[in-house]
Structures are given as structure tokens and as C-alpha cells.
C-alpha positions as CSV (number, residue, x, y, z in Angstrom):
1,M,-15.1,76.5,-33.3
2,S,-13.8,76.3,-29.5
3,T,-15.9,77.1,-26.9
4,V,-13.4,76.1,-24.0
5,S,-13.3,77.3,-20.6
6,N,-10.7,76.7,-18.2
7,G,-9.7,73.1,-16.4
8,S,-12.9,73.3,-13.9
9,P,-15.1,70.6,-13.1
10,Q,-18.2,72.6,-14.6
11,R,-16.7,71.8,-18.0
12,R,-17.9,68.9,-19.1
13,V,-14.9,68.0,-21.4
14,H,-11.5,68.0,-21.2
15,R,-8.6,67.0,-23.6
16,L,-6.4,64.9,-22.1
17,R,-2.4,64.4,-23.2
18,C,-1.2,60.5,-22.5
19,S,1.6,58.6,-22.4
20,V,3.5,56.2,-24.4
21,Q,5.3,53.0,-23.8
22,N,8.4,52.0,-26.3
23,Y,8.6,48.5,-25.5
24,D,10.5,46.5,-27.8
25,W,7.6,44.6,-29.3
26,G,6.2,47.8,-30.4
27,R,6.3,48.5,-34.5
28,I,9.0,51.1,-35.4
29,G,8.7,54.7,-36.1
30,S,5.4,56.3,-38.3
31,L,4.5,52.8,-38.8
32,S,3.4,52.7,-35.8
33,R,-0.4,54.3,-35.2
34,V,0.7,54.5,-31.3
35,A,3.7,56.5,-32.3
36,R,1.3,59.0,-34.5
37,M,-1.3,59.0,-32.4
38,F,1.5,60.0,-29.5
39,S,3.0,62.5,-31.4
40,S,-0.1,64.5,-32.4
41,N,-1.5,64.3,-28.8
42,S,1.6,65.3,-27.6
43,G,3.3,68.1,-30.3
44,L,6.3,66.0,-30.2
45,Q,8.5,64.6,-33.1
46,I,8.4,60.7,-34.1
47,D,12.2,58.7,-33.8
48,E,11.8,56.7,-37.0
49,A,13.9,54.6,-35.1
50,A,12.3,53.9,-31.8
51,P,9.2,51.2,-30.8
52,Y,6.0,52.7,-30.1
53,A,4.1,50.1,-28.6
54,E,1.2,51.5,-26.3
55,F,-0.8,54.6,-25.7
56,W,-1.9,54.8,-22.5
57,M,-5.3,57.0,-21.5
58,G,-5.7,56.9,-17.6
59,T,-4.8,57.7,-14.5
60,H,-2.2,54.5,-13.8
61,E,0.9,56.0,-12.8
62,S,3.0,53.5,-14.9
63,G,1.3,55.7,-17.6
64,P,-0.5,58.5,-16.4
65,S,-2.3,61.1,-18.5
66,Y,-2.5,65.4,-17.6
67,V,-5.7,67.4,-18.0
68,V,-5.5,69.8,-20.7
69,E,-7.0,73.9,-20.0
70,S,-7.5,76.6,-22.6
71,T,-5.3,79.0,-23.9
72,N,-5.5,82.4,-25.6
73,T,-2.3,82.0,-27.2
74,G,-0.4,79.8,-29.3
75,N,-1.8,77.8,-32.1
76,N,-2.0,74.2,-31.2
77,N,-4.4,72.2,-30.5
78,N,-7.4,74.1,-31.2
79,G,-6.6,77.0,-28.8
80,V,-5.7,74.7,-25.5
81,S,-2.9,73.9,-23.9
82,V,-1.2,71.4,-21.3
83,V,-1.5,71.9,-17.7
84,G,0.8,68.9,-17.4
85,S,3.1,67.2,-20.0
86,A,2.7,63.4,-20.4
87,N,5.5,60.9,-20.1
88,G,7.4,62.8,-16.7
89,G,6.0,66.5,-17.6
90,S,4.9,68.6,-14.4
91,G,0.8,69.6,-14.4
92,V,-2.2,68.5,-13.1
93,S,-2.5,64.5,-13.8
94,L,-5.8,62.9,-14.1
95,K,-5.7,60.7,-11.3
96,S,-4.8,64.0,-8.7
97,W,-7.9,66.4,-10.9
98,I,-10.4,63.2,-10.3
99,D,-9.5,63.2,-6.9
100,E,-10.2,67.0,-6.4
101,N,-13.2,66.7,-8.4
102,P,-14.9,63.6,-7.6
103,N,-18.2,64.8,-9.1
104,V,-17.0,63.9,-12.4
105,L,-17.1,60.3,-11.8
106,G,-20.6,60.2,-10.9
107,D,-22.5,59.1,-7.3
108,E,-23.1,55.1,-8.3
109,V,-19.0,55.0,-9.6
110,V,-17.4,56.8,-6.4
111,E,-20.0,54.4,-4.2
112,K,-18.5,51.1,-5.9
113,W,-15.0,51.9,-6.6
114,G,-14.1,55.2,-4.3
115,V,-12.9,58.5,-6.2
116,T,-10.5,56.4,-9.0
117,L,-11.3,55.8,-12.7
118,P,-12.1,52.0,-12.6
119,F,-10.6,51.9,-16.2
120,L,-7.4,51.8,-18.2
121,F,-7.7,52.6,-21.9
122,K,-5.1,51.8,-24.7
123,V,-4.1,51.6,-28.6
124,L,-1.4,48.5,-29.1
125,S,0.7,48.6,-32.2
126,V,2.3,44.6,-31.8
127,A,5.1,44.3,-34.5
128,K,6.2,41.3,-32.8
129,P,4.9,39.0,-30.1
130,L,4.5,40.3,-26.3
131,S,5.0,37.5,-23.7
132,I,3.4,34.4,-22.6
133,Q,1.5,35.8,-19.3
134,A,-2.0,36.1,-17.3
135,H,-2.9,38.4,-15.0
136,P,-3.8,37.6,-11.3
137,N,-6.9,38.2,-9.8
138,K,-7.5,40.7,-6.9
139,E,-6.7,38.2,-4.0
140,L,-3.4,37.6,-5.6
141,A,-2.1,40.8,-6.9
142,G,-3.0,41.6,-3.3
143,I,-0.4,39.4,-2.3
144,L,2.1,40.0,-4.7
145,H,2.2,43.7,-4.9
146,K,2.5,43.6,-1.0
147,A,5.7,40.9,-1.4
148,R,7.2,43.2,-4.5
149,P,6.1,46.3,-5.2
150,D,8.9,46.6,-7.6
151,V,7.5,43.9,-10.2
152,F,3.6,44.1,-9.1
153,K,2.8,47.7,-9.3
154,D,-0.5,47.4,-7.8
155,G,-2.5,45.1,-5.8
156,N,-5.9,45.4,-8.5
157,H,-6.7,42.9,-11.1
158,K,-6.8,42.9,-14.4
159,P,-9.5,42.2,-16.9
160,E,-9.0,43.0,-20.3
161,M,-10.4,43.6,-23.8
162,A,-8.8,43.6,-27.1
163,L,-10.6,45.0,-30.0
164,A,-8.7,44.7,-33.4
165,L,-7.8,48.0,-35.3
166,T,-6.7,46.0,-38.2
167,E,-5.9,42.1,-38.8
168,F,-5.1,41.0,-35.3
169,E,-3.3,37.8,-34.1
170,A,-3.4,36.1,-30.6
171,L,-2.5,33.2,-28.3
172,C,-5.1,32.6,-26.1
173,G,-6.2,30.1,-23.5
174,F,-5.4,26.4,-23.8
175,I,-6.8,24.1,-26.8
176,S,-9.5,21.1,-25.9
177,L,-8.4,18.1,-24.5
178,E,-9.1,15.8,-27.9
179,E,-6.4,18.7,-29.7
180,F,-4.3,18.5,-26.7
181,K,-4.1,14.7,-27.2
182,D,-3.6,15.2,-31.0
183,V,-0.5,17.5,-30.0
184,L,1.3,15.0,-28.4
185,Q,0.9,12.4,-30.6
186,N,1.7,14.7,-33.7
187,V,4.8,17.2,-32.0
188,P,6.9,14.3,-30.7
189,E,9.1,17.2,-29.1
190,I,6.6,18.2,-26.6
191,A,6.1,14.6,-25.2
192,E,10.3,13.7,-25.0
193,V,10.4,16.9,-22.6
194,V,7.9,16.4,-20.5
195,G,8.2,12.4,-20.9
196,N,5.9,9.3,-21.1
197,D,4.6,9.1,-17.8
198,Y,3.1,13.1,-17.7
199,A,1.8,12.9,-21.7
200,N,0.0,9.0,-20.9
201,Q,-2.1,11.0,-18.4
202,V,-3.3,13.0,-20.8
203,L,-3.6,10.5,-23.4
204,D,-4.6,8.1,-21.4
205,F,-7.7,10.7,-19.8
206,S,-11.3,10.3,-19.7
207,C,-13.9,12.8,-19.8
208,R,-15.8,11.0,-17.5
209,A,-13.2,12.1,-14.4
210,G,-14.4,15.3,-14.5
211,E,-13.4,18.8,-15.2
212,E,-11.1,19.4,-12.1
213,K,-9.3,16.1,-12.6
214,L,-8.4,16.7,-15.9
215,K,-7.3,20.5,-14.8
216,A,-5.2,19.0,-12.1
217,V,-3.6,16.9,-15.3
218,L,-3.4,19.6,-17.5
219,R,-1.4,22.1,-14.7
220,S,0.8,18.9,-14.0
221,I,2.2,18.9,-17.9
222,F,2.4,22.5,-18.5
223,T,4.4,23.1,-15.2
224,R,6.5,20.1,-16.2
225,L,6.6,22.0,-20.1
226,M,7.1,25.3,-18.5
227,S,9.8,24.1,-16.1
228,A,12.2,22.2,-18.3
229,S,15.7,23.3,-18.7
230,N,17.2,25.8,-21.0
231,E,19.3,22.9,-22.3
232,V,16.0,20.9,-23.0
233,I,13.9,23.1,-24.8
234,S,16.9,23.8,-27.0
235,K,17.8,20.4,-28.1
236,A,13.7,20.1,-28.4
237,L,13.5,22.8,-30.5
238,S,16.5,21.9,-33.1
239,K,14.6,18.6,-33.7
240,L,11.5,20.6,-34.4
241,K,12.9,22.8,-36.8
242,I,14.4,20.2,-38.5
243,R,11.5,17.9,-38.9
244,L,9.0,21.2,-39.9
245,S,11.5,22.1,-42.6
246,L,12.0,18.6,-44.2
247,A,7.9,17.9,-44.0
248,S,7.9,21.9,-45.8
249,L,11.0,21.6,-48.1
250,E,12.2,25.0,-46.7
251,P,15.6,24.4,-44.6
252,C,16.4,25.8,-41.6
253,S,20.2,27.7,-41.3
254,L,22.8,25.3,-43.1
255,S,24.6,24.6,-40.5
256,S,22.2,22.8,-38.3
257,F,20.2,21.3,-41.3
258,V,23.6,19.7,-42.2
259,S,24.6,18.7,-39.0
260,S,21.4,17.1,-38.0
261,I,19.8,15.5,-41.1
262,F,21.4,12.3,-41.3
263,C,20.5,11.4,-38.4
264,Y,16.7,12.3,-38.8
265,L,16.4,10.6,-41.8
266,C,17.8,7.5,-40.2
267,T,15.5,7.3,-37.9
268,E,12.1,9.5,-38.8
269,D,9.8,8.8,-41.7
270,I,9.5,12.4,-43.2
271,T,5.8,13.0,-45.1
272,I,6.1,15.9,-47.8
273,R,2.7,18.3,-46.8
274,Q,1.7,21.7,-45.9
275,L,2.2,22.8,-42.7
276,T,-0.8,23.9,-40.8
277,D,-1.4,27.5,-39.5
278,K,0.0,26.6,-36.2
279,E,3.1,25.0,-37.1
280,Q,3.9,27.9,-39.5
281,L,3.5,30.1,-36.3
282,V,5.8,28.4,-34.2
283,L,8.6,28.4,-37.0
284,Q,8.2,32.2,-37.0
285,L,8.3,32.3,-32.9
286,E,11.6,30.5,-32.8
287,K,13.5,32.9,-35.3
288,Q,12.2,35.6,-32.8
289,Y,12.7,33.9,-29.4
290,P,15.2,31.2,-30.2
291,A,15.3,28.6,-27.4
292,D,12.8,29.6,-25.8
293,V,10.1,27.1,-24.0
294,G,7.1,29.6,-25.1
295,V,7.5,28.3,-29.2
296,L,6.9,25.0,-27.7
297,A,4.2,25.9,-25.4
298,A,2.7,28.0,-28.4
299,F,1.4,24.1,-29.5
300,L,-1.1,23.9,-26.1
301,F,-3.1,27.4,-26.8
302,N,-6.1,28.1,-29.2
303,Y,-4.3,30.6,-32.2
304,V,-6.9,33.0,-32.8
305,K,-7.5,36.1,-35.6
306,L,-9.3,39.1,-35.3
307,N,-10.7,41.1,-38.4
308,P,-11.0,45.1,-37.4
309,G,-14.0,45.3,-35.5
310,E,-14.0,41.8,-33.4
311,A,-13.1,41.5,-29.8
312,L,-11.4,39.4,-27.5
313,C,-11.9,39.0,-23.5
314,I,-9.2,37.5,-21.4
315,G,-10.2,37.2,-17.8
316,A,-8.1,37.4,-14.7
317,N,-5.6,34.1,-14.7
318,E,-6.0,33.3,-18.6
319,L,-3.4,32.9,-20.3
320,H,-2.7,34.6,-23.5
321,A,0.1,36.6,-25.6
322,Y,-0.5,38.9,-28.3
323,L,1.2,38.1,-31.7
324,R,1.0,40.9,-34.4
325,G,-1.6,43.5,-35.4
326,E,-3.0,46.9,-34.1
327,C,-5.8,46.9,-31.4
328,I,-7.9,49.6,-29.1
329,E,-7.6,47.5,-25.3
330,C,-9.5,48.5,-22.0
331,M,-9.0,47.0,-18.8
332,A,-9.1,47.2,-15.2
333,T,-6.7,50.1,-14.2
334,S,-3.8,47.6,-13.2
335,D,-0.2,47.2,-14.8
336,N,0.5,43.9,-13.1
337,V,1.5,40.7,-15.1
338,V,3.1,37.0,-14.6
339,R,5.5,36.1,-17.5
340,A,6.8,32.7,-18.4
341,G,8.0,32.8,-22.1
342,L,8.5,34.9,-25.1
343,T,10.4,37.0,-23.5
344,P,14.0,38.2,-22.3
345,K,12.1,39.7,-19.0
346,N,11.8,38.3,-16.0
347,R,9.5,35.2,-15.5
348,D,8.1,33.7,-12.8
349,V,7.2,30.2,-14.0
350,Q,5.7,28.5,-10.5
351,I,3.4,31.7,-10.0
352,L,2.3,31.5,-13.3
353,C,1.4,27.8,-13.3
354,S,-0.2,27.6,-10.3
355,M,-2.4,30.5,-10.9
356,L,-4.2,29.8,-14.1
357,T,-7.9,28.9,-14.8
358,Y,-7.0,26.1,-17.4
359,K,-10.4,26.4,-18.9
360,Q,-10.2,24.8,-22.3
361,G,-12.1,25.5,-25.6
362,V,-11.9,28.4,-28.4
363,P,-12.9,31.5,-26.5
364,K,-15.3,33.6,-27.6
365,I,-15.1,36.8,-30.1
366,L,-17.2,39.8,-29.4
367,Q,-18.7,41.3,-32.8
368,G,-20.2,44.4,-31.2
369,V,-23.9,45.1,-30.9
370,P,-25.2,47.8,-32.4
371,L,-26.4,50.8,-31.0
372,N,-27.0,53.0,-34.3
373,P,-26.2,52.6,-37.9
374,Y,-22.5,54.1,-36.9
375,T,-21.9,52.7,-33.6
376,K,-21.3,49.3,-32.3
377,R,-21.1,48.6,-28.3
378,Y,-18.7,45.7,-26.6
379,R,-19.8,44.5,-23.3
380,P,-17.6,41.6,-21.8
381,P,-17.9,40.1,-18.7
382,F,-16.1,42.9,-16.2
383,D,-17.5,45.2,-14.6
384,E,-14.8,48.0,-15.1
385,F,-15.5,48.8,-18.5
386,E,-16.9,48.3,-21.9
387,V,-15.9,50.3,-24.9
388,D,-18.0,51.5,-28.4
389,R,-16.6,51.6,-32.0
390,C,-18.0,54.7,-34.0
391,I,-17.1,54.9,-37.4
392,L,-18.4,57.9,-39.4
393,P,-18.7,58.3,-42.7
394,Q,-18.5,61.8,-44.8
395,G,-21.8,63.8,-43.5
396,A,-22.8,61.8,-40.8
397,S,-23.4,61.8,-37.3
398,A,-24.0,60.3,-34.1
399,V,-25.0,61.0,-30.6
400,F,-24.2,59.0,-27.6
401,P,-26.6,59.5,-24.7
402,A,-25.5,60.3,-21.1
403,V,-24.4,58.0,-18.6
404,P,-23.9,57.6,-15.0
405,G,-20.2,57.4,-15.2
406,P,-17.2,58.8,-17.0
407,S,-15.7,58.5,-20.1
408,V,-12.8,58.8,-22.1
409,F,-12.8,59.1,-26.2
410,V,-10.0,58.5,-28.6
411,V,-9.8,59.4,-32.3
412,T,-7.8,57.5,-34.3
413,E,-8.7,58.4,-37.8
414,G,-10.1,60.8,-39.3
415,E,-11.6,64.6,-38.1
416,G,-14.8,65.8,-37.0
417,T,-16.8,68.1,-34.5
418,I,-17.9,67.1,-30.9
419,Y,-20.1,68.4,-28.9
420,A,-21.2,68.7,-25.2
421,A,-23.0,72.1,-24.7
422,P,-21.3,74.5,-23.8
423,F,-18.2,72.7,-25.3
424,E,-17.5,72.3,-29.3
425,D,-14.4,72.0,-31.0
426,V,-12.6,70.4,-33.9
427,V,-11.1,66.6,-33.0
428,V,-8.3,64.5,-35.1
429,E,-6.3,61.5,-35.0
430,G,-4.7,61.2,-31.5
431,D,-7.0,63.7,-29.6
432,V,-8.0,62.5,-26.3
433,L,-11.0,63.6,-24.4
434,F,-12.4,62.7,-20.6
435,V,-16.1,63.4,-20.3
436,S,-17.8,63.7,-17.0
437,A,-21.0,61.8,-15.9
438,N,-23.9,62.2,-17.4
439,T,-23.2,63.9,-20.4
440,R,-24.3,63.6,-23.7
441,I,-22.4,63.8,-27.2
442,H,-23.0,64.2,-30.4
443,L,-20.4,64.0,-33.1
444,R,-20.5,65.0,-36.6
445,T,-17.7,64.9,-39.5
446,A,-17.8,66.9,-42.7
447,S,-13.9,64.8,-43.5
448,E,-13.2,62.9,-46.8
449,F,-11.8,60.4,-44.3
450,G,-14.7,60.7,-42.2
451,L,-14.0,60.1,-38.2
452,H,-13.2,56.6,-36.1
453,M,-13.7,57.1,-32.9
454,Y,-13.6,54.8,-29.8
455,R,-15.1,55.3,-26.1
456,A,-14.7,53.6,-23.2
457,G,-17.0,54.0,-20.3
458,V,-18.0,51.9,-17.2
459,N,-19.7,48.5,-17.8
460,G,-23.6,49.5,-18.0
461,R,-24.4,46.5,-16.5
462,S,-22.8,47.8,-13.3
463,F,-25.6,50.6,-13.6
464,E,-28.7,48.4,-14.3
465,A,-27.8,46.1,-11.5
466,S,-27.9,49.2,-8.8
467,S,-31.1,50.6,-9.9
């Protein structure tokens, strides 16, 4: 059943056609959840040779969404047709439609953020590591956008949250001081690159000197490492590969192994052992990004492994790199990235090293707060967004109460029915819906595969603070 009307704002629920990003780190063809969702959402066939990295749902100009209206002809998408097609198509973008109908955002959202959707919603399919990167705060974003608008596309900050759909791995934030000292003692290649004077600043550091002094020391040694020449990094990584290959009895490439092993054995004591998870990761990174300083730098970051349903929050000026897996991602509406490693793209090493917070310690993992038997809410410490995860088994239903701000719903698996009087429609994988402020949503599924749906909305704490 489909009781949809035209694209007028009086209708509380509107289907969206969304954009895809084919970054080279994405999963290939149908192996990518992003590819399958985009194909279902757009009606376009999957290119089995192409990477599909990110599925964007929102108003950012780098990947806009388009509003969908009803039609009495055609047989696709439950009786709706595209007002504008994604990825370069003409028509009414979600941004333009919101500009014309600001009431769909709700008064409190307009008062705080203006006539704009404050969050950007994504699905990611990660086959190989993204760059070591950070996103600038609002002040720096404004400066960078003004100076280099071709690189930094907007003046907004970009705090974000990744919610795992599969097992998901990432590097995030700096390890603790004690772990940092262990790295400098057990990874001699890093000490050789930065020099003994820089290494000893960390090794001799006492916590009594204070947190700000520690951050200054970390900034100094990290900048030294990331600024090393390609020749120095290449030499250090060659030694690292040989050392770890000998320790694990897993030789690296024959040519480098044979040419260097004799010299190495004459100067080093080798203990055969099981490599740590971080060491195994570093060897994998080196295969994908040979002679890249980011491979060595990975020893200095927390190696985080998420299970499905676990989430990781990343604030502005916090260093991170997604490694593998699939996730839901939500962020403030921005596309600003400052990169410094694990990438063939442009690097801004000095900007990155100067902007980081240099906070240390294992990042907090969000498990979600149950709202009902099937739904959990993930609230990061950022005003712009929160995410709900709703996993309905066959025969189940759930209600999303009306909230003062807009929401975007996306189906990642299964099939079900969505109700918001007078709207009623069947939804399947890849369907995306914009829901106006103050709209109650009811979901149910009769499918043997259930229904997996995620909602992004403005963080409820924003409304609580203003009430």
C-alpha cells in the first residue's frame, strides 16, 4: 500500500535519492553494501569493477540528496519517482527543498543552526585503510576554507560517530604515555627516525610535569616523525619488515630479505615470537602503503575493534583512520579533511600536527541505550546529531515518537512498512526517507529477514537544554 502525495511540505515523510562516492578504498562491486544500497536507491546497475565507498544522505554539496515525489505511472519504488537524480542529476535537491520549506526542520533547529540540516548521514564500506586524518574545529575550518576553498569545501567543523554494521577496525587517538614509552623501547626504527633527543623527551618524561607539558612533548616528537624524508622512512620500514619477519619466521620479499638479513643478524638479537596485533596490522599497512610514514605512525595510535552495534565518537582535531569493515557514520554537515599519512592524496603535515589535541588513552566505545526491545540510541557529545539503531525481527514493530527536529531514516537490510499518517509505504534495503520535525513514525515487518533501519536526528540534548 502507498498513500503518498506530492512533494509538498504538508506530507511528513519524503523519499530521497542519494549520492555515492567511489573512493578507491571502497569495497568492489556487489561486495560493497554501499553499492547494493545505492543501486536499490537509484535504480542504477552496479559496476562490478568499481569501488563503492560511501553512501551520502544529506544536503552537502559534495554529495547531495534529492527529494522524491509521487507518480501514477511507472512501477519502481512503490509508486514514487525522482524529482532530481543523484550524482549530477537535475531536479530539486534536499537542500533547496528545505530552503523553501524551513518549517520541516522545526523552530528550535532553525533558531540554533539556521535553515540547514545540521547533520550528514552516511554508510561506509571500507576495504582498505583510509588516510591518517583529522577534521578541523569551526575556527580552523573557517580559516582553511577561506584560504583554500578548493581543498576545504566548507567552514564547518566535523565531529563524527561510526556505528559498526560489521566487525569494524580503526586507529583512533594516541596511546597512553606508558604505551608510548614501550613503543620507543621496542620499535627502534621510530627512535632512529626521530633521533635520541626527541625519543628521550618521552622516555624521561614524568607525569608530575603536567598534561600540557606532555602534549607539547608529544606534538614535538610526532611532528618530527611525520616530517621525516621519504628516504629515511623507506629505510626504517625496510628494517622494520626484516625484524618482524625474522621474529615471526615469515620472510618479507625475497630480494630485500636476502640483501639485508646477514647484516641484520650480525648486529641484532632475534627472539622468535608471535607478533602482536599492532605489529601484524603495521605489516599489512606497509603492503598497502609502502614507504609511507603512516605505517610507522600507526604504532602510536589506539587500535580499536568494534563489534556490530558498537560506536566510536571522534571529536574535532582528533586523529583517526578507519581500517576495514562497514559502518553507519553520522557527523556535522562538513567534508573537511586534513591528511598526513596512508594516502596518495595531498598531505598537510604541518597543519595536522599543529591542530591535534594530543589527548591520550583508549577512546570510549558507545553500546547504545535501549529505547525499546528492538531499538538503541547512540548519543555522542555533539549537538548536531544522534543515531538510533532499530533491528526488527519478523512480526515485530516499533514506534519512534515525534521529536522537535528532522530525521533521516535508512534501511540497511530486510523489508517492512513505515507509517506516518497519512503516509504508509513499504521500505526495503537502500530506501532513505526524510521525516519532518514533530512526526511520529511506526515501523513493522512481516519479512522473514526482518527489518534493519537506522535513524539520524538532531541530538535530543539540544532540545532538553532549550526547554
